[in-house]
N, C-alpha and C positions, 0 to 999 in steps of 0.2 A: 504494500500500500504506500502510495506517495504521501509524504507529509504535506499538510496544508500550510502554505507560506503566504501571508498577507502583508502587503505594503499599504498602509493606511495614510493617505495624504489629505490635506485640508488646511485652511487658514487657522491661525491661532484662535481658539474659541469655538471651533467647529464641532467639538465634542469627540475628537479622535481618542483621547485618553479614556473617556467614559465608555465609548463603544468598544475599544480594545480590551478593556478589563471585563466587559460583559462576555466577549468572545472567549477570552482566556478562561473565565469561570465555567462557561457552558461546555467547552470542548477540551479543556485540559491542555491548552496551548502554552508555550513559553512567550515571554514578552520582552521586546527590546524597545525601551523608551529612551531616545537619545537625550531628551531634556532631563529625565530622572538621573541618567548616568552622569551627565555633566554637572548637575546640581550636587550629586554625591561626591564627585571629584573635587568640587570647590572646597569641601570640608577639609581636605588635606592641604594645609596652609603652606604649600611650597610655591615656587614661582608660577607653575601652571595653574594651581588652584586659585591663587590670588588674581591672576590675569583673567581666568575664566569668569570669576565673580564680577570683575570690572566690566568686561565686554557684554556679558549676558544681562547685567542690570541696566545696560543701555539699549537692550533689545537686539544686539548684534549676534550674528551666527558664530559658533565655534569653528576653528579651522578644520578642514577635511582631514588633515594628517592625524589629528587626535581622534576624531569621531570614527574614522575607518578602522583604526587600531582596536577600539572598543568593540566594533561590530565583528571584526574577524575573530577576536578572542571568544566572543559569545557563540558565533556560528561554528567554530571548530568544536566546541563542547557539545553543541546540539548534534552535529554530524556523527559524533562518536557515541551518541545515546541510541541504542537499538530500539528503545521504546518511544522514540520521538513521534509525537502526533503532529507537531507543527509549531510555528511561532508567528508572532505579529510584530512588524516594525511600525512603531507609532510615530508618524510625522517625518519620516526620513525615506529617501534622500531629499535634501533641500537645495542641492546645487547640481548642475549637469555633470561636473567631474565626479560627484558622489554617485550619481545614477550610473555613469559609465563604469566606475569601479565596482559598484554593486552588481551590474550585469555580469562582469567577469567572475565575481565571487559566486553568484548563483550558478553560473555555468560550471565552475570548478567543483562545487558541491553537488551538482546534478539535481538542482531544484528548479521548479517553474513557479514563480510567484504570481499571485492574483493582486492586481493593483486597484484599490478602491479610493475614489475621491469623494470626501464629504463636502459638498458645495454649499457655502453660505455667502451672503453679500458682505462687503466690507463694513457697511453700516451695522449689520447684525453682529459681526465679529467684534467691532469696537464696543458695542453696547454690552455684550457678554463679558468681554475682558475687563472693562472698566468697573464692572460690578461684582466679579467673582472674588472669592476669598481663598486663603490658604490657612491651614491649621498651624499655629506657631509651635505646637508640641510635636506632632507626628508628621507634618508636611503634607497631609492630604489636601488636594485641591478640590475646592467646593464650587461646582459650576453654578452660574446664575440661571438656573432652569427649574421649573416646576417646584417640587417640595423643598428643594435645596435653597430657594430664595429666602425662606423664613427661618433658616437655622441661625441660632444665636451662639452655638458652640459646635465643635466638631462632633458629628454623629458617630464617629468611630472611637475616639478617646476622650471626648469632653473638653478638649483643649480650646484655647482662645483663637478666634478667627480674625485674621488680619489681611490687609491688602499686600499682594506680592510686590517686592521691590521693582520687578520688571513689568509691572502693570500700571505704570504711570502713563498719562496720555501720550507723552513724547516717545516713550519706549514702545507703546502699542503701535503707534503710527510707523515707527521705524520697522517693526516686525512685519506689518502689513505691506509696507513699501518693498521690503525684501522679498516677501512672498511673490508679489507681482514680477519683480525683477529676476529672482533666482529660481523660485519653485515652479512658476508657470512654464518655463521651458522644459522642466522635468516632466510635468503633466503632459505636455505636447509630445515628448519623447516616448512615453508609455502609450499614448494614444496612437501614435504611428505604428507601434509594435503590436497593436491590437490587444493589449493587456488591460487597458483602463476601463473601469466601470464608474460612472458618475452617479451619485446619489444626492438628492436634496436633503441637506442636514438641518433645515430650519423647522422641522416638525418636533414632536416630543421625543424624548429619549427612546421610548418603546417603539414608536412609529419608525424611527430611523433604524433601530435594531432589527425590526422585522424586514425592512427593505434590504438590509445587508444579508440577512439569512436567505432571502429569496434569491439574491444574486449569487450566493454561494451554494445553492441547492445541490448542484452536481458534486461539488468538492467535499461536502460534509456528509455524504451518504454513508461513508465507511467509518466515520468518527463516533 
């Protein structure tokens, strides 16, 4: 059985992380969240950790040389797992050079990914990002959607909810500008390959999840 490999793309605030975690839970998949990996790396207060914190708080992208090393370390472990069901890449690749390197990696490991774009408008993305919160204690990101809008504390650990340092208006606009400049060519790249499926991500969490399941109908039969 071929493992299910999903590349989940979309603007910041499109719900990629939420949908990725729902898929992980339902099908027992592994998860590669570049943002989570990089935020964790920041905590090691060496040169790279400090510089990552500085650039990411401004809404800028981390360098490909760093992120690709993290991906390859993860994928090598996955390939050597005989019980691998699959994995999800949340929000990556974000540049054409990353997409081209990832194409080579997928070919090397003999995997065929499914690419899903969660499509929302820039206006909707800005609204969600400027209102979402993060738990100061456990780091859980709380989306500004449905039941989560009324949370006063983290629903996982009870911690205090705060605004992320990289969710200031200027940092949000920087990320959205970078999406148009850097990620849109990646989307076009996968579209030309015939791998891209676009889903409207402006509905409810459950509506969006059901749309994803429908587009994965063939791939999830054996899971």
